C-alpha positions as CSV (number, residue, x, y, z in Angstrom):
1,M,115.0,166.7,185.0
2,I,116.1,169.5,182.6
3,K,119.6,168.1,182.4
4,N,118.2,164.7,181.4
5,R,116.0,166.3,178.8
6,D,118.9,168.4,177.4
7,A,121.1,165.3,177.3
8,D,118.4,163.4,175.5
9,T,117.9,166.3,173.1
10,L,121.7,166.5,172.4
11,R,121.8,162.7,171.9
12,R,118.9,162.9,169.4
13,L,120.5,165.9,167.6
14,D,123.8,163.9,167.4
15,D,121.9,160.9,166.0
16,A,120.1,163.1,163.5
17,R,123.4,164.7,162.4
18,K,125.0,161.3,161.9
19,A,122.0,160.1,159.9
20,Y,122.1,163.3,157.8
21,E,125.8,162.8,157.1
22,R,125.2,159.2,156.1
23,L,122.3,160.1,153.8
24,R,124.4,163.0,152.3
25,A,127.2,160.6,151.5
26,E,124.8,158.1,150.0
27,R,123.2,160.9,147.8
28,I,126.6,161.9,146.6
29,R,127.4,158.3,145.7
30,A,124.1,157.9,144.0
31,E,124.6,161.1,142.0
32,S,128.0,159.8,140.9
33,D,126.5,156.5,139.9
34,V,123.8,158.2,137.9
35,E,126.4,160.2,136.0
36,R,128.6,157.2,135.4
37,L,125.7,155.0,134.3
38,S,124.4,157.8,132.0
39,R,127.8,158.0,130.3
40,E,127.9,154.2,129.9
41,L,124.4,154.2,128.5
42,A,125.2,156.9,126.0
43,E,128.4,155.0,125.0
44,A,126.4,151.7,124.6
45,Q,123.8,153.5,122.5
46,E,126.5,155.0,120.3
47,Q,128.1,151.5,119.9
48,A,124.7,149.9,119.0
49,R,124.1,152.6,116.4
50,A,127.5,152.0,114.9
51,E,127.2,148.2,114.9
52,F,123.5,147.7,114.2
53,G,122.4,150.9,112.7
54,T,120.0,151.5,115.6
55,D,119.9,151.8,119.4
56,D,116.3,150.7,119.6
57,E,116.1,147.6,121.8
58,T,113.1,146.1,120.0
59,E,114.8,146.5,116.6
60,I,118.1,145.0,117.9
61,E,116.2,142.1,119.3
62,R,114.6,141.6,115.9
63,L,118.0,141.7,114.2
64,I,119.4,139.2,116.7
65,Q,116.4,136.8,116.1
66,S,116.8,137.2,112.4
67,A,120.5,136.4,112.6
68,A,119.9,133.4,114.8
69,S,117.3,132.0,112.4
70,R,119.7,132.6,109.4
71,N,122.5,130.9,111.3
72,A,120.3,127.9,112.1
73,Q,119.4,127.6,108.5
74,L,123.0,127.8,107.4
75,V,124.0,125.1,109.9
76,E,121.2,122.9,108.6
77,D,122.3,123.5,104.9
78,F,125.9,122.7,105.8
79,S,124.9,119.5,107.6
80,R,122.8,118.5,104.6
81,L,125.8,119.0,102.3
82,I,128.0,117.0,104.6
83,R,125.5,114.1,104.6
84,D,125.3,114.3,100.8
85,L,129.1,114.1,100.5
86,E,129.3,111.2,102.9
87,A,126.6,109.4,100.9
88,R,128.4,110.0,97.6
89,L,131.8,108.9,99.1
90,Q,130.1,105.7,100.4
91,A,128.6,105.0,97.0
92,L,131.9,105.7,95.3
93,G,133.6,103.3,97.8
94,Q,131.1,100.6,97.1
95,A,131.4,101.2,93.3
96,V,135.2,100.8,93.5
97,G,134.9,97.8,95.8
98,T,132.7,96.0,93.3
99,G,134.9,96.9,90.4
100,R,132.6,99.2,88.7
């Protein structure tokens, strides 16, 4: 009976040691990931400050929305110019065709 209890205790200790080693390895990996991600975040913030003048996410989102609106307006303006040019060319072609 005592041998069975000792064997069970040894097995449980061995299982606990294996679990401890696995958790220790996961902790080391997690700490390494935190360090790497912290460096990447600092680099991204530095890049954002260099490119956008800020690393504030809300301000960057506002800048992106503003740029998108401006781009949409520029595309619309360009499309309007193209349509005007096409209309003028068509009118000119009609004037030449009628001998004017």
